[in-house]
Wavefront OBJ file of the C-alpha trace (Angstrom):
o trace
v 0.055 -0.028 0.002
v 2.978 2.176 0.790
v 4.173 1.911 -2.946
v 0.612 3.225 -3.984
v 1.271 6.270 -1.703
v 4.500 6.973 -2.790
v 3.246 6.952 -6.644
v 0.290 9.245 -6.131
v 2.007 11.674 -4.239
v 4.435 12.185 -7.123
v 1.656 13.216 -9.449
v 1.005 16.176 -7.014
v 4.038 17.902 -8.171
v 2.169 18.266 -11.567
v -0.896 19.251 -10.381
v 0.545 21.959 -8.209
v 2.449 23.403 -11.247
v -0.679 23.667 -13.300
v -3.561 24.479 -10.928
v -1.020 26.854 -9.013
v -0.129 29.352 -11.893
v -2.151 31.470 -14.205
v -1.149 33.415 -17.356
v -2.263 36.672 -18.438
v -5.109 36.627 -20.855
v -5.783 33.325 -20.094
v -9.026 31.602 -18.212
v -8.752 31.006 -14.345
v -10.103 27.311 -15.289
v -11.368 26.110 -11.736
v -9.494 28.867 -9.807
v -11.321 32.085 -8.774
v -10.628 35.695 -10.110
v -9.518 38.047 -7.609
v -7.901 41.445 -7.574
v -8.984 44.722 -9.234
v -7.444 45.964 -12.722
v -4.658 43.292 -13.532
v -6.642 40.034 -13.490
v -5.133 37.306 -11.083
v -6.271 33.734 -10.366
v -6.391 31.874 -7.094
v -5.901 28.426 -7.323
v -8.015 25.854 -5.632
v -6.438 23.310 -3.374
v -4.282 20.680 -5.100
v -5.300 17.088 -4.912
v -4.659 13.689 -5.901
v -6.515 11.498 -8.492
v -5.309 7.525 -8.435
v -6.404 4.245 -9.569
v -6.537 1.101 -7.340
v -8.785 -1.892 -7.683
v -11.136 -1.501 -10.514
v -12.204 2.425 -10.056
v -10.393 5.711 -10.094
v -10.531 7.981 -6.891
v -9.675 11.183 -5.921
v -8.544 12.642 -2.383
v -7.356 15.760 -0.647
v -3.332 15.735 0.207
v -3.832 15.070 3.673
v -5.914 12.003 2.603
v -9.607 13.378 3.457
v -12.251 13.858 1.245
v -11.732 10.579 -0.760
v -14.446 9.930 -3.152
v -14.729 7.406 -6.234
v -14.937 9.189 -9.512
v -14.853 6.143 -12.022
v -15.859 2.302 -11.604
v -15.385 -0.586 -13.665
v -12.135 0.635 -15.243
v -10.284 -2.699 -14.942
v -7.598 -4.319 -12.839
v -4.495 -3.061 -14.482
v -4.811 0.767 -15.645
v -2.305 3.652 -16.795
v -3.568 7.058 -15.799
v -3.024 10.534 -16.501
v -5.101 13.750 -16.666
v -5.701 16.903 -18.980
v -5.329 19.962 -16.719
v -6.831 22.426 -18.909
v -10.003 20.724 -20.053
v -10.380 19.000 -16.758
v -10.221 15.089 -18.055
v -9.162 12.133 -17.118
v -7.482 9.483 -19.342
v -6.954 5.952 -18.748
v -5.776 2.654 -20.524
v -6.629 -0.652 -19.945
v -3.422 -2.344 -20.294
v -4.680 -5.742 -21.283
v -6.742 -4.459 -24.281
v -4.884 -1.424 -25.108
v -8.326 0.670 -25.031
v -7.825 4.367 -23.810
v -10.736 5.820 -22.304
v -11.566 9.469 -20.964
v -13.875 11.017 -18.557
v -14.621 14.614 -17.175
v -12.659 15.250 -13.618
v -15.867 14.439 -11.859
v -16.180 10.993 -13.444
v -19.073 11.775 -15.793
v -19.163 11.820 -19.829
v -16.948 8.650 -20.005
v -16.166 7.554 -23.616
v -13.959 5.673 -25.640
v -10.922 7.547 -27.474
v -8.891 5.281 -28.978
v -7.910 1.424 -29.494
v -4.229 1.153 -29.101
v -2.205 -2.045 -29.062
v -2.482 -4.548 -26.369
v -0.097 -4.370 -23.546
v 0.311 -0.634 -23.167
v 3.385 0.246 -20.717
v 2.873 3.815 -20.247
v 0.662 6.553 -20.827
v 0.729 10.334 -20.558
v -1.298 13.427 -21.532
v 0.340 16.518 -23.336
v -2.336 19.202 -22.223
v -0.642 21.795 -24.269
v -0.867 20.228 -27.690
v -4.013 17.877 -26.757
v -2.603 14.746 -27.560
v -1.922 11.347 -25.765
v 1.087 9.538 -25.879
v 1.866 5.840 -24.851
v 4.684 3.258 -24.905
v 4.285 -0.561 -25.559
v 7.195 -2.600 -24.111
v 6.899 -5.316 -26.264
v 6.908 -3.561 -29.891
v 9.415 -0.859 -28.514
v 7.732 1.889 -29.866
v 6.268 5.477 -28.389
v 2.724 6.396 -30.184
v 0.827 9.535 -30.281
v -2.725 10.463 -31.235
v -4.965 13.542 -30.849
v -6.962 13.563 -27.369
v -10.118 13.047 -29.820
v -8.601 9.797 -30.906
v -7.639 11.175 -34.405
v -4.215 11.360 -36.304
v -2.411 8.576 -34.791
v 1.454 8.524 -35.653
v 4.524 6.447 -34.287
v 7.018 9.000 -32.810
v 9.998 6.174 -31.976
v 10.810 2.558 -32.979
v 13.240 -0.109 -31.854
v 13.573 0.976 -28.211
v 14.207 -1.143 -25.286
v 11.064 -2.274 -23.743
v 9.881 1.485 -22.800
v 7.164 2.025 -19.917
v 6.181 4.436 -17.503
v 6.396 7.647 -19.938
v 5.769 11.298 -18.644
v 5.939 14.699 -20.255
v 7.031 18.512 -19.679
v 5.297 19.799 -22.506
v 6.042 23.620 -21.893
v 9.784 22.398 -22.268
v 8.977 20.092 -25.000
v 10.339 16.894 -23.380
v 9.049 13.579 -22.999
v 10.765 10.910 -20.468
v 10.522 7.118 -20.150
v 12.261 4.239 -18.467
v 13.991 1.623 -20.462
v 14.175 -2.074 -19.172
v 17.049 -3.049 -21.091
v 20.411 -4.709 -20.327
v 20.950 -1.925 -17.993
v 17.729 -0.146 -16.947
v 17.982 3.804 -17.886
v 15.995 6.786 -17.836
v 15.310 8.267 -21.323
v 14.484 11.885 -22.987
v 13.405 13.112 -26.200
v 11.702 15.983 -27.800
v 7.858 15.743 -28.129
v 8.516 14.715 -31.763
v 10.690 11.637 -30.881
v 13.879 13.627 -31.769
v 17.105 14.417 -29.953
v 16.774 10.979 -27.792
v 19.130 10.454 -25.079
v 20.007 8.333 -22.296
v 19.700 10.671 -19.318
v 20.621 8.059 -16.481
v 21.552 4.479 -16.177
v 20.471 2.667 -12.959
v 21.828 -0.516 -11.674
v 18.554 -1.338 -9.985
v 15.290 -2.271 -11.266
v 13.237 0.820 -12.135
v 9.387 0.586 -11.200
v 7.760 3.888 -12.194
v 8.444 7.581 -12.885
v 7.034 11.204 -12.413
v 8.134 14.627 -13.187
v 8.169 17.759 -11.105
v 7.623 20.512 -13.851
v 8.153 23.410 -11.464
v 11.638 22.311 -10.215
v 12.240 20.588 -13.359
v 13.271 17.198 -11.827
v 12.517 13.848 -12.622
v 11.298 11.183 -9.975
v 11.491 7.490 -9.678
v 11.337 4.306 -7.756
v 14.042 1.725 -7.682
v 14.457 -1.739 -6.271
v 18.066 -3.598 -5.713
v 18.217 -7.235 -6.649
v 18.502 -7.824 -2.781
v 14.817 -6.095 -2.690
v 15.975 -2.637 -1.030
v 14.009 0.243 -2.493
v 14.828 3.735 -2.699
v 13.313 6.954 -4.419
v 15.576 8.749 -6.788
v 15.746 12.163 -8.474
v 17.538 14.109 -11.044
v 17.310 17.289 -13.086
v 16.144 17.233 -16.765
v 19.945 16.450 -17.956
v 20.364 13.539 -15.506
v 22.624 15.559 -13.141
v 22.141 16.677 -9.599
v 21.144 13.127 -8.438
v 19.456 12.330 -5.238
v 18.961 8.987 -3.970
v 16.884 8.368 -0.715
v 16.660 4.909 0.649
v 12.883 3.853 1.401
v 11.462 0.755 2.466
v 8.394 0.406 0.319
v 5.846 -2.754 0.225
l 1 2 3 4 5 6 7 8 9 10 11 12 13 14 15 16 17 18 19 20 21 22 23 24 25 26 27 28 29 30 31 32 33 34 35 36 37 38 39 40 41 42 43 44 45 46 47 48 49 50 51 52 53 54 55 56 57 58 59 60 61 62 63 64 65 66 67 68 69 70 71 72 73 74 75 76 77 78 79 80 81 82 83 84 85 86 87 88 89 90 91 92 93 94 95 96 97 98 99 100 101 102 103 104 105 106 107 108 109 110 111 112 113 114 115 116 117 118 119 120 121 122 123 124 125 126 127 128 129 130 131 132 133 134 135 136 137 138 139 140 141 142 143 144 145 146 147 148 149 150 151 152 153 154 155 156 157 158 159 160 161 162 163 164 165 166 167 168 169 170 171 172 173 174 175 176 177 178 179 180 181 182 183 184 185 186 187 188 189 190 191 192 193 194 195 196 197 198 199 200 201 202 203 204 205 206 207 208 209 210 211 212 213 214 215 216 217 218 219 220 221 222 223 224 225 226 227 228 229 230 231 232 233 234 235 236 237 238 239 240 241 242 243 244 245 246
């Protein structure tokens, strides 16, 4: 259960980044307008959206106000959300079908049927597209968030999984389960592929802090010891913290 807690806590960095900022001339989203003259936005409290069992839930950062948003999503899903449009996207790992709903769980619908055994899913909320990895096929693909214009960005990768994006910096990151586990990076078009960092331990999952521009991951040693690691977008300033996980 602790592993789930750590993984969902990493999602908070992204939520805080988008909900906590406002650009001049843009709508406040769910934030409230305040101030006189120049318009500013007051961001709502950040929260966590996570999947467990066959449902998707939402809760406050202190664990309170937990409520179920979507049911019947399958036992094994990948989850991300569109911050501007306030939509949840999830993919069934086994069938490869990608779905969406409103942030409150309403308006559920099928978006796209990708290949089976999807190993990672990310939402590019700036360019309104979905990006996913296929570990078995060694590919990264992209489709518009309305299910149109599918295309392959990268081929012949070594077991890619757990993809994340930083659209404002035009980066995408993923884990590679090759001979030596590693963290990979490219631009959003699949160009300028680089190995950011090689890790001797087994990598499990990854997330991105877009405010401080850092990548976080969870790793397990051959002996079962677990740790949380982080580095900057260039694979430097590395921090590893031993953290027992279950």
